[in-house]
C-alpha positions in Angstrom: 16.1 84.5 -27.7 14.6 83.5 -24.4 13.1 80.4 -22.9 9.4 80.1 -22.4 7.4 78.3 -19.7 4.4 76.5 -21.2 1.2 74.8 -20.1 2.7 71.7 -18.4 3.7 74.0 -15.5 0.1 75.0 -14.6 -1.0 73.6 -11.3 2.4 72.1 -10.6 4.8 75.0 -10.2 7.9 73.0 -9.5 10.8 75.5 -8.8 13.8 73.4 -9.7 14.3 75.8 -12.6 14.4 78.8 -10.3 17.2 77.2 -8.3 19.5 76.8 -11.3 18.8 80.2 -13.0 21.9 82.4 -12.9 20.0 85.6 -13.6 16.8 85.2 -11.5 14.5 85.7 -14.5 11.6 83.6 -13.1 8.4 85.2 -11.9 5.7 83.5 -9.8 2.0 83.3 -10.3 -0.5 81.6 -8.0 -0.1 78.3 -9.9 2.4 78.9 -12.7 5.9 80.3 -13.3 7.0 82.5 -16.2 10.3 83.7 -17.6 11.0 87.3 -18.3 12.1 87.4 -21.9 14.3 90.4 -21.6 16.2 89.0 -18.5 16.7 85.5 -19.8 20.2 85.0 -21.1 19.4 81.8 -23.0 21.8 79.7 -21.0 19.4 76.7 -21.0 20.1 75.6 -17.4 16.4 75.6 -16.6 15.1 73.3 -19.3 16.6 69.9 -18.3 15.7 70.3 -14.6 12.0 70.9 -15.2 10.1 67.8 -13.9 7.1 68.6 -16.2 9.1 69.4 -19.4 7.4 72.8 -19.5 10.3 74.9 -20.5 11.3 75.4 -24.2 13.6 77.6 -26.2 11.4 80.3 -27.8 12.2 78.9 -31.3 11.2 75.3 -30.2 8.0 76.2 -28.4 5.3 73.8 -29.7 2.7 75.6 -31.9 -0.1 74.4 -29.6 1.4 76.5 -26.8 2.4 79.6 -28.9 0.3 81.9 -26.7 2.7 81.2 -23.8 5.4 83.4 -25.3 3.1 86.4 -24.8 1.8 85.1 -21.4 5.4 84.9 -20.1 6.2 88.4 -21.3 2.9 89.8 -19.9 2.9 88.1 -16.5 6.6 88.6 -15.9 5.9 92.3 -15.8 3.5 92.1 -13.0 4.2 89.0 -11.0 6.8 88.9 -8.2 10.3 87.7 -8.9 11.1 84.2 -7.4 14.8 83.5 -6.7 14.7 80.5 -4.4 13.3 77.0 -4.6 10.0 76.3 -2.9 7.8 73.3 -2.6 5.7 72.4 -5.6 2.0 72.8 -5.3 0.2 70.1 -3.3 -1.5 68.8 -6.4 1.6 68.9 -8.6 2.0 65.1 -9.0 -1.7 64.8 -10.0 -1.4 67.5 -12.7 2.2 66.7 -13.9 1.1 64.9 -17.0 -2.4 66.3 -17.5 -3.0 68.1 -20.8 -5.4 70.9 -21.6 -4.8 72.9 -18.4 -4.9 76.4 -20.0 -8.3 77.2 -18.5 -6.8 76.5 -15.0 -4.1 79.1 -15.2 -4.6 81.5 -12.3 -3.6 85.1 -13.3 -3.1 86.2 -9.8 0.5 86.8 -8.5 2.2 84.2 -6.4 3.5 84.6 -2.9 
């Protein structure tokens, strides 16, 4: 089982999770992070440090965000690996609690 990054991360991209991940299984999009399901060791270190509460164990992913399991798997295969903490996006605080952000997910790789 792996952890999954869901909608609350969109347009925030806090990287506290990246900093604590022992296996570097996070991948970076333009405005979103994902976890590679085959690299995640299910340690759970990332979940409590996420400021937006966007990370869930695969079995506890809310049904409304079920598609994020596939999105994490798909994007982690093409986005660059991120291994160090970076600043959150400038608009992160404004979008931290916003819901319904799926249409704002940018599929481009991060940098």
